[in-house]
C-alpha positions in Angstrom: -141.8 -70.1 225.3 -143.6 -68.6 227.9 -147.2 -66.9 228.0 -147.1 -63.1 228.8 -149.5 -60.3 228.6 -148.8 -57.4 226.5 -149.0 -55.1 229.7 -146.3 -57.0 231.4 -143.7 -56.8 228.7 -142.6 -54.4 226.1 -141.5 -56.2 223.1 -140.7 -56.9 219.4 -143.5 -58.3 217.4 -142.8 -60.2 214.2 -146.1 -61.4 212.7 -145.1 -62.4 209.1 -145.7 -66.2 208.4 -148.3 -66.7 211.1 -151.1 -67.7 209.2 -149.0 -70.3 206.9 -150.8 -73.1 205.5 -150.6 -74.8 202.0 -147.3 -76.2 200.6 -143.8 -75.1 200.7 -142.7 -73.4 197.3 -138.8 -72.3 198.1 -138.4 -72.3 194.2 -140.8 -70.0 192.7 -139.3 -67.5 190.5 -138.5 -64.2 192.7 -140.3 -62.0 189.5 -143.6 -63.7 190.3 -144.0 -62.9 193.9 -145.1 -59.4 194.8 -146.3 -57.4 197.9 -148.8 -54.8 198.8 -148.5 -53.0 201.6 -152.0 -52.8 203.5 -151.5 -50.4 206.1 -148.8 -48.9 208.1 -148.2 -46.6 211.0 -148.7 -47.5 214.8 -150.6 -50.5 216.1 -152.0 -51.7 219.3 -151.2 -55.0 220.7 -154.3 -57.2 221.8 -154.4 -60.4 223.9 -151.4 -62.4 225.0 -148.0 -63.0 223.1 -145.6 -65.9 222.7 -141.9 -64.8 223.9 -138.9 -66.5 222.1 -135.1 -65.5 223.0 -133.3 -64.7 219.8 -129.8 -63.2 220.6 -129.7 -62.0 217.0 -132.3 -59.3 217.3 -131.6 -56.1 218.8 -133.7 -56.6 222.1 -132.6 -60.1 222.3 -136.2 -61.9 221.7 -139.2 -62.1 219.5 -142.5 -62.4 220.0 -145.8 -63.2 218.2 -149.6 -62.7 219.0 -151.1 -65.9 220.6 -154.1 -65.0 218.3 -154.3 -64.6 214.9 -155.7 -61.1 215.1 -153.7 -60.0 218.1 -152.7 -56.5 216.4 -155.0 -53.5 215.2 -153.9 -50.6 213.4 -154.5 -47.5 215.4 -152.9 -44.7 213.1 -151.5 -44.2 209.5 -147.7 -42.2 210.0 -144.5 -42.5 209.0 -143.3 -40.4 211.8 -143.2 -42.2 215.2 -142.9 -40.6 218.5 -140.0 -42.1 220.5 -142.4 -43.6 223.4 -141.7 -46.8 225.3 -144.3 -49.2 224.2 -145.1 -47.9 221.0 -145.5 -50.6 218.4 -145.0 -49.5 214.6 -144.4 -50.8 211.2 -146.6 -52.2 208.4 -148.9 -55.4 207.2 -148.3 -56.8 203.9 -150.2 -59.1 201.7 -147.7 -61.4 199.2 -149.2 -62.5 195.8 -147.8 -65.0 193.4 -148.9 -67.8 191.3 -149.7 -70.3 193.9 -152.1 -69.1 196.5 -151.7 -70.6 199.7 -148.0 -71.4 198.9 -145.3 -71.0 202.0 -142.4 -69.2 200.9 -139.0 -68.3 202.5 -138.8 -64.6 203.1 -136.1 -62.4 205.0 -137.5 -59.8 207.2 -134.9 -56.8 207.6 -134.9 -54.4 210.3 -132.5 -51.2 210.1 -132.5 -48.7 212.5 -129.8 -46.1 214.0 -126.7 -47.3 215.9 -128.3 -49.0 219.4 -126.2 -50.6 222.1 -128.5 -53.5 222.3 -129.1 -56.5 225.2 -125.7 -57.9 224.3 -123.7 -54.6 225.0 -122.6 -54.4 221.5 -123.6 -51.9 218.8 -126.4 -52.9 216.6 -127.8 -51.4 213.4 -130.2 -53.9 212.6 -131.0 -57.7 211.8 -132.5 -60.1 209.5 -135.0 -63.0 210.3 -135.7 -65.9 208.1 -139.4 -66.5 208.0 -142.2 -68.4 205.9 -144.9 -66.4 204.6 -148.2 -67.4 202.9 -149.2 -66.1 199.4 -152.9 -65.0 199.6 -155.0 -62.4 198.0 -157.5 -62.4 200.5 -155.8 -62.1 204.0 -152.8 -60.7 205.3 -149.4 -62.8 205.0 -148.3 -60.8 208.0 -146.4 -57.6 209.3 -143.2 -56.3 209.9 -143.8 -54.7 213.4 -141.2 -53.4 216.0 -142.2 -52.3 219.4 -139.9 -49.9 221.5 -139.5 -52.2 224.1 -136.4 -51.3 226.1 -135.1 -47.7 227.3 -132.0 -48.5 225.1 -134.1 -48.7 222.0 -135.7 -45.2 222.2 -133.3 -43.8 219.5 -134.2 -41.2 217.2 -133.8 -41.4 213.5 -134.7 -43.4 210.5 -136.0 -47.0 210.9 -136.4 -49.3 207.8 -138.2 -52.4 207.4 -138.1 -54.7 204.5 -139.5 -57.8 202.9 -137.1 -59.9 200.7 -137.6 -62.9 198.7 -134.2 -64.0 197.8 -132.3 -61.1 197.1 -135.4 -58.9 195.7 -136.9 -56.5 197.9 -140.8 -56.9 197.9 -141.5 -54.1 200.3 -139.6 -51.6 202.3 -141.1 -48.7 204.4 -138.8 -46.2 206.4 -140.0 -44.4 209.5 -138.8 -41.3 211.3 -138.6 -41.7 214.9 -139.0 -38.3 216.7 -138.6 -37.0 220.4 
Protein backbone atom coordinates (compact mmCIF):
# COMPACT_ATOMS: atom_id res chain seq x y z
CA UNK A 1 0.00 0.00 0.00
CA UNK A 2 1.19 3.51 -0.73
CA UNK A 3 0.34 6.84 0.89
CA UNK A 4 -1.62 9.33 -1.19
CA UNK A 5 -3.24 12.69 -0.52
CA UNK A 6 -6.93 13.01 -1.30
CA UNK A 7 -6.20 15.80 -3.77
CA UNK A 8 -3.94 13.48 -5.77
CA UNK A 9 -6.37 10.63 -6.41
CA UNK A 10 -10.08 10.09 -6.51
CA UNK A 11 -11.01 6.73 -5.14
CA UNK A 12 -13.42 4.40 -3.45
CA UNK A 13 -13.57 4.68 0.32
CA UNK A 14 -14.53 1.71 2.42
CA UNK A 15 -14.43 2.53 6.08
CA UNK A 16 -16.41 -0.24 7.73
CA UNK A 17 -14.31 -2.12 10.25
CA UNK A 18 -11.55 0.47 10.60
CA UNK A 19 -11.97 0.85 14.32
CA UNK A 20 -12.23 -2.86 15.07
CA UNK A 21 -11.23 -3.92 18.54
CA UNK A 22 -12.23 -6.77 20.77
CA UNK A 23 -12.83 -10.44 20.07
CA UNK A 24 -14.10 -11.96 16.86
CA UNK A 25 -17.64 -13.29 17.25
CA UNK A 26 -18.32 -14.94 13.91
CA UNK A 27 -21.23 -17.03 15.13
CA UNK A 28 -23.54 -14.50 16.79
CA UNK A 29 -27.23 -15.07 16.04
CA UNK A 30 -28.04 -12.79 13.10
CA UNK A 31 -31.33 -11.78 14.71
CA UNK A 32 -29.42 -10.19 17.62
CA UNK A 33 -27.40 -7.83 15.41
CA UNK A 34 -28.92 -4.64 14.02
CA UNK A 35 -27.66 -1.46 12.39
CA UNK A 36 -28.54 2.20 12.71
CA UNK A 37 -27.79 4.59 9.86
CA UNK A 38 -26.21 7.58 11.59
CA UNK A 39 -25.91 9.93 8.63
CA UNK A 40 -26.00 9.78 4.84
CA UNK A 41 -25.42 11.87 1.77
CA UNK A 42 -22.27 13.64 0.61
CA UNK A 43 -18.98 13.62 2.55
CA UNK A 44 -15.62 15.35 2.40
CA UNK A 45 -12.32 13.47 2.52
CA UNK A 46 -9.80 14.74 5.04
CA UNK A 47 -6.13 13.86 5.17
CA UNK A 48 -4.15 11.00 3.68
CA UNK A 49 -5.53 7.67 2.50
CA UNK A 50 -4.15 4.18 2.17
CA UNK A 51 -4.84 2.65 -1.25
CA UNK A 52 -4.95 -1.08 -1.94
CA UNK A 53 -5.43 -2.77 -5.31
CA UNK A 54 -8.58 -4.88 -5.43
CA UNK A 55 -9.53 -6.21 -8.87
CA UNK A 56 -12.97 -7.29 -7.59
CA UNK A 57 -14.13 -3.66 -7.28
CA UNK A 58 -15.41 -1.49 -10.11
CA UNK A 59 -12.50 0.96 -9.82
CA UNK A 60 -9.88 -1.75 -9.25
CA UNK A 61 -8.85 -0.50 -5.80
CA UNK A 62 -10.14 0.32 -2.34
CA UNK A 63 -8.96 2.85 0.18
CA UNK A 64 -9.39 3.89 3.76
CA UNK A 65 -8.49 6.99 5.73
CA UNK A 66 -5.13 6.90 7.48
CA UNK A 67 -6.73 8.65 10.46
CA UNK A 68 -9.81 7.39 12.28
CA UNK A 69 -11.86 10.54 11.54
CA UNK A 70 -10.81 11.00 7.92
CA UNK A 71 -14.30 11.60 6.53
CA UNK A 72 -16.70 14.44 7.39
CA UNK A 73 -20.41 14.55 6.58
CA UNK A 74 -21.19 17.67 4.55
CA UNK A 75 -24.76 17.34 3.19
CA UNK A 76 -27.76 15.07 3.81
CA UNK A 77 -29.27 13.93 0.51
CA UNK A 78 -30.22 10.85 -1.48
CA UNK A 79 -29.86 12.69 -4.79
CA UNK A 80 -26.22 13.06 -5.80
CA UNK A 81 -24.84 15.14 -8.67
CA UNK A 82 -22.57 13.29 -11.09
CA UNK A 83 -19.38 15.22 -10.40
CA UNK A 84 -15.97 13.57 -10.44
CA UNK A 85 -14.57 13.51 -6.92
CA UNK A 86 -17.94 13.32 -5.15
CA UNK A 87 -17.95 11.02 -2.11
CA UNK A 88 -21.36 9.69 -1.07
CA UNK A 89 -22.95 6.94 0.99
CA UNK A 90 -23.77 6.43 4.66
CA UNK A 91 -22.26 5.70 8.07
CA UNK A 92 -23.62 3.11 10.49
CA UNK A 93 -23.44 1.84 14.03
CA UNK A 94 -23.82 -1.89 14.60
CA UNK A 95 -25.61 -3.02 17.76
CA UNK A 96 -25.58 -6.47 19.30
CA UNK A 97 -25.25 -8.56 22.44
CA UNK A 98 -21.46 -8.19 22.81
CA UNK A 99 -20.20 -4.60 22.72
CA UNK A 100 -16.76 -4.41 21.11
CA UNK A 101 -17.18 -7.74 19.29
CA UNK A 102 -15.83 -8.01 15.75
CA UNK A 103 -18.30 -9.55 13.35
CA UNK A 104 -17.87 -10.52 9.69
CA UNK A 105 -20.05 -8.44 7.41
CA UNK A 106 -20.50 -8.14 3.67
CA UNK A 107 -20.47 -4.69 2.10
CA UNK A 108 -22.56 -4.80 -1.07
CA UNK A 109 -22.33 -2.04 -3.68
CA UNK A 110 -24.73 -2.08 -6.65
CA UNK A 111 -24.77 0.45 -9.46
CA UNK A 112 -25.94 0.82 -13.07
CA UNK A 113 -23.84 -1.03 -15.68
CA UNK A 114 -20.33 0.44 -15.89
CA UNK A 115 -17.43 -0.67 -18.03
CA UNK A 116 -14.90 -0.80 -15.19
CA UNK A 117 -11.12 -0.83 -14.90
CA UNK A 118 -10.94 -4.34 -16.38
CA UNK A 119 -12.85 -3.38 -19.53
CA UNK A 120 -15.73 -5.64 -18.45
CA UNK A 121 -19.25 -4.55 -17.52
CA UNK A 122 -19.79 -4.28 -13.77
CA UNK A 123 -23.06 -3.79 -11.91
CA UNK A 124 -21.49 -3.86 -8.48
CA UNK A 125 -19.33 -5.82 -6.10
CA UNK A 126 -19.20 -7.14 -2.53
CA UNK A 127 -16.42 -7.03 0.04
CA UNK A 128 -15.96 -9.10 3.19
CA UNK A 129 -14.94 -7.01 6.21
CA UNK A 130 -14.87 -7.14 10.00
CA UNK A 131 -16.97 -4.54 11.80
CA UNK A 132 -17.18 -3.66 15.48
CA UNK A 133 -20.41 -3.73 17.45
CA UNK A 134 -20.64 -0.47 19.40
CA UNK A 135 -23.41 1.72 20.76
CA UNK A 136 -20.93 4.54 21.43
CA UNK A 137 -19.13 5.07 18.10
CA UNK A 138 -19.43 4.59 14.37
CA UNK A 139 -18.88 1.04 13.23
CA UNK A 140 -17.98 2.51 9.84
CA UNK A 141 -19.50 3.50 6.55
CA UNK A 142 -20.27 2.50 3.01
CA UNK A 143 -18.90 5.35 0.98
CA UNK A 144 -18.13 5.54 -2.72
CA UNK A 145 -16.07 8.21 -4.42
CA UNK A 146 -16.63 8.88 -8.11
CA UNK A 147 -12.97 8.64 -8.99
CA UNK A 148 -12.84 7.68 -12.64
CA UNK A 149 -14.59 9.10 -15.71
CA UNK A 150 -16.19 5.72 -16.43
CA UNK A 151 -17.92 5.79 -13.00
CA UNK A 152 -19.95 8.90 -13.87
CA UNK A 153 -23.14 6.97 -14.61
CA UNK A 154 -26.59 8.28 -13.71
CA UNK A 155 -29.11 6.00 -12.06
CA UNK A 156 -29.71 4.20 -8.79
CA UNK A 157 -26.76 3.14 -6.64
CA UNK A 158 -27.54 0.90 -3.65
CA UNK A 159 -25.22 0.11 -0.73
CA UNK A 160 -25.96 -2.58 1.88
CA UNK A 161 -24.39 -4.10 5.00
CA UNK A 162 -25.16 -7.79 5.45
CA UNK A 163 -24.50 -10.17 8.33
CA UNK A 164 -24.77 -13.63 6.81
CA UNK A 165 -27.69 -13.37 4.39
CA UNK A 166 -29.52 -10.75 6.51
CA UNK A 167 -29.49 -7.13 5.34
CA UNK A 168 -28.69 -4.91 8.36
CA UNK A 169 -28.77 -1.58 6.53
CA UNK A 170 -29.39 -0.51 2.95
CA UNK A 171 -29.78 2.81 1.20
CA UNK A 172 -30.29 3.79 -2.42
CA UNK A 173 -28.95 6.99 -3.96
CA UNK A 174 -30.04 8.52 -7.24
CA UNK A 175 -27.14 9.93 -9.23
CA UNK A 176 -28.18 12.71 -11.61
CA UNK A 177 -26.52 14.88 -14.29
